[in-house]
Backbone as JSON, one array per atom type, in Angstrom:
{
  "sequence": "MNHFLKLTKMAINPLKINKIYMEETGYSIILTNNRMEGFFFMWSGYIDSRPDEIKICKINDPCDYKIVTDWLNTDWLNKKMD",
  "N": [[0.85, -1.17, 0.0], [0.84, 2.01, -1.06], [0.28, 4.86, -0.26], [0.27, 8.34, -0.54], [1.45, 10.74, 1.81], [-0.35, 13.4, 2.38], [0.24, 16.71, 2.79], [-0.31, 20.22, 3.6], [1.09, 21.75, 1.68], [2.54, 19.95, 0.2], [3.15, 16.57, -0.93], [4.15, 13.51, 0.43], [6.01, 10.65, -0.29], [5.61, 7.79, 1.49], [7.41, 5.67, 1.35], [9.83, 6.84, 1.04], [10.48, 7.86, 3.48], [12.79, 7.88, 6.01], [13.28, 8.27, 8.77], [11.34, 9.47, 11.53], [11.44, 11.98, 13.74], [10.04, 12.56, 16.8], [9.45, 15.35, 18.34], [9.22, 17.71, 21.05], [8.28, 20.12, 20.1], [7.28, 19.53, 17.63], [7.53, 17.66, 14.55], [10.28, 16.07, 12.92], [10.93, 15.04, 9.83], [12.83, 12.77, 8.21], [14.06, 12.15, 5.08], [14.98, 9.62, 2.72], [17.39, 9.76, 0.11], [18.49, 9.79, -3.3], [20.61, 11.17, -4.08], [23.96, 11.88, -4.51], [26.97, 13.36, -3.5], [30.31, 14.31, -4.17], [33.9, 13.94, -4.46], [36.41, 12.83, -6.51], [39.69, 11.84, -7.28], [42.19, 10.33, -8.94], [41.62, 7.76, -7.86], [41.06, 8.32, -5.19], [39.15, 9.98, -2.69], [35.95, 11.26, -1.68], [32.57, 10.45, -0.82], [29.44, 11.84, -0.26], [26.25, 11.95, 1.23], [23.5, 13.77, 1.84], [20.63, 13.69, 3.68], [17.27, 14.77, 2.96], [15.3, 16.96, 4.96], [12.27, 17.51, 6.62], [10.64, 19.84, 8.49], [8.1, 20.06, 10.86], [6.19, 22.14, 12.65], [4.46, 22.28, 15.7], [3.1, 24.6, 16.51], [3.42, 26.56, 14.42], [2.63, 25.14, 12.14], [-0.08, 23.92, 12.37], [-2.1, 22.44, 10.99], [-0.66, 20.61, 9.34], [0.73, 19.32, 11.37], [-1.35, 17.98, 12.7], [-2.19, 16.29, 10.63], [0.08, 14.62, 10.26], [0.25, 13.5, 12.83], [-2.21, 12.11, 13.0], [-1.77, 10.35, 10.87], [0.41, 8.88, 11.83], [-0.86, 7.5, 13.83], [-2.52, 5.69, 12.58], [-4.1, 2.53, 11.96], [-3.01, 0.73, 10.02], [-0.38, 1.55, 9.82], [0.65, 1.03, 12.32], [0.38, -1.67, 12.54], [1.52, -4.8, 13.58], [4.12, -6.83, 12.3], [3.76, -10.19, 11.4]],
  "CA": [[0.0, 0.0, 0.0], [1.72, 3.16, -1.21], [-0.49, 6.09, -0.25], [1.08, 9.5, -0.21], [1.09, 11.53, 2.97], [-0.66, 14.71, 1.79], [0.29, 17.85, 3.69], [-0.96, 21.38, 2.99], [1.81, 22.26, 0.52], [3.34, 18.9, -0.44], [2.8, 15.17, -0.68], [5.37, 12.75, 0.71], [5.94, 9.22, -0.51], [6.05, 7.15, 2.74], [8.54, 4.78, 1.12], [11.04, 7.66, 1.1], [10.72, 8.3, 4.85], [13.79, 7.09, 6.71], [13.04, 8.41, 10.21], [10.54, 10.59, 12.0], [11.76, 12.34, 15.12], [8.92, 13.19, 17.48], [10.01, 16.31, 19.27], [8.22, 18.42, 21.83], [7.74, 21.23, 19.32], [6.74, 19.05, 16.37], [8.14, 16.5, 13.93], [11.33, 16.18, 11.91], [10.83, 13.89, 8.94], [14.08, 12.58, 7.47], [13.8, 11.38, 3.87], [16.12, 9.06, 2.02], [17.54, 10.35, -1.22], [19.39, 9.09, -4.23], [21.59, 12.17, -4.5], [25.29, 11.71, -3.92], [27.95, 14.39, -3.82], [31.63, 13.85, -3.82], [35.06, 14.34, -5.23], [37.37, 11.75, -6.71], [40.84, 12.12, -8.13], [43.19, 9.27, -8.88], [41.09, 6.7, -6.99], [40.81, 8.69, -3.8], [38.18, 11.06, -2.56], [34.88, 11.0, -0.72], [31.18, 10.53, -1.27], [28.6, 12.31, 0.83], [24.83, 12.0, 0.94], [22.79, 14.49, 2.9], [19.2, 13.45, 3.54], [16.36, 15.91, 3.07], [14.6, 17.0, 6.24], [11.07, 18.34, 6.65], [10.29, 20.2, 9.86], [6.7, 20.42, 11.05], [6.07, 22.74, 13.97], [3.12, 22.16, 16.29], [2.48, 25.92, 16.6], [3.41, 27.24, 13.12], [2.01, 24.3, 11.11], [-1.02, 23.07, 13.11], [-2.8, 21.5, 10.1], [0.28, 19.55, 8.99], [1.02, 18.57, 12.6], [-2.48, 17.07, 12.91], [-2.16, 15.29, 9.56], [1.15, 13.66, 10.57], [-0.14, 12.8, 14.06], [-3.26, 11.15, 12.63], [-1.16, 9.33, 10.02], [1.22, 8.02, 12.69], [-1.76, 6.72, 14.67], [-3.38, 4.81, 11.8], [-3.97, 1.1, 12.25], [-2.13, 0.02, 9.09], [1.0, 1.93, 10.09], [1.05, 0.42, 13.59], [0.16, -3.12, 12.52], [2.75, -5.57, 13.8], [4.41, -7.86, 11.3], [3.75, -11.55, 11.96]],
  "C": [[0.9, 1.23, 0.0], [0.89, 4.42, -1.34], [0.44, 7.23, 0.14], [0.54, 10.16, 1.05], [0.9, 12.96, 2.47], [-0.7, 15.78, 2.87], [-0.31, 19.05, 2.97], [-0.25, 21.86, 1.73], [2.68, 21.22, -0.18], [2.74, 17.54, -0.15], [4.1, 14.4, -0.54], [5.1, 11.28, 0.43], [6.46, 8.54, 0.77], [7.23, 6.2, 2.56], [9.88, 5.53, 1.16], [11.36, 8.15, 2.51], [11.68, 7.34, 5.52], [13.53, 7.08, 8.21], [12.06, 9.56, 10.43], [10.9, 10.81, 13.46], [10.56, 13.08, 15.69], [9.48, 14.07, 18.58], [8.88, 17.03, 19.99], [7.54, 19.52, 21.03], [7.13, 20.78, 17.99], [7.45, 17.8, 15.87], [9.28, 16.91, 13.01], [11.27, 14.9, 11.1], [12.09, 13.84, 8.09], [13.78, 11.66, 6.28], [15.09, 10.78, 3.33], [16.23, 9.76, 0.68], [18.51, 9.53, -2.04], [20.5, 10.01, -4.71], [22.91, 11.93, -3.77], [26.17, 12.87, -4.39], [29.32, 13.86, -3.48], [32.71, 14.37, -4.75], [36.0, 13.15, -5.32], [38.49, 12.22, -7.63], [41.86, 11.02, -7.89], [42.82, 8.22, -7.82], [40.95, 7.09, -5.52], [39.84, 9.87, -3.77], [37.14, 10.7, -1.52], [33.54, 11.06, -1.43], [30.35, 10.92, -0.06], [27.16, 12.33, 0.35], [24.14, 12.67, 2.11], [21.29, 14.28, 2.71], [18.4, 14.75, 3.63], [15.62, 15.81, 4.39], [13.41, 17.95, 6.12], [10.73, 18.57, 8.11], [8.83, 20.61, 9.9], [6.53, 20.87, 12.49], [4.62, 22.67, 14.44], [2.39, 23.5, 16.28], [2.34, 26.58, 15.23], [2.69, 26.47, 12.03], [0.97, 23.37, 11.74], [-1.76, 22.06, 12.22], [-1.9, 20.32, 9.74], [0.62, 18.7, 10.21], [-0.1, 17.56, 12.87], [-2.49, 15.96, 11.87], [-1.12, 14.21, 9.88], [0.79, 12.85, 11.82], [-1.2, 11.74, 13.76], [-2.68, 10.01, 11.8], [-0.32, 8.36, 10.85], [0.36, 7.11, 13.56], [-2.68, 5.78, 13.89], [-3.08, 3.35, 12.1], [-2.97, 0.42, 11.32], [-0.67, 0.35, 9.33], [1.52, 1.23, 11.34], [0.85, -1.08, 13.64], [1.49, -3.86, 12.67], [2.9, -6.63, 12.72], [4.46, -9.22, 11.98], [4.87, -12.38, 11.38]]
}
């Protein structure tokens, strides 16, 4: 089941969500990405991947905060795997 999480100004693919931090002031949604940055020269260098982060504030974004809270409390999301 791949339903998008529809917020007021965006829709999020739940398969791209890596972590959700539940903070006192709201949520921090960490998304996975396929973007890599780096530098290589003569077989040496580095690769870096910075995940996208969406901040949802309980006070500044009350509609989105309620949407995410309700989504986190849905039965299908909390269903235990047998």
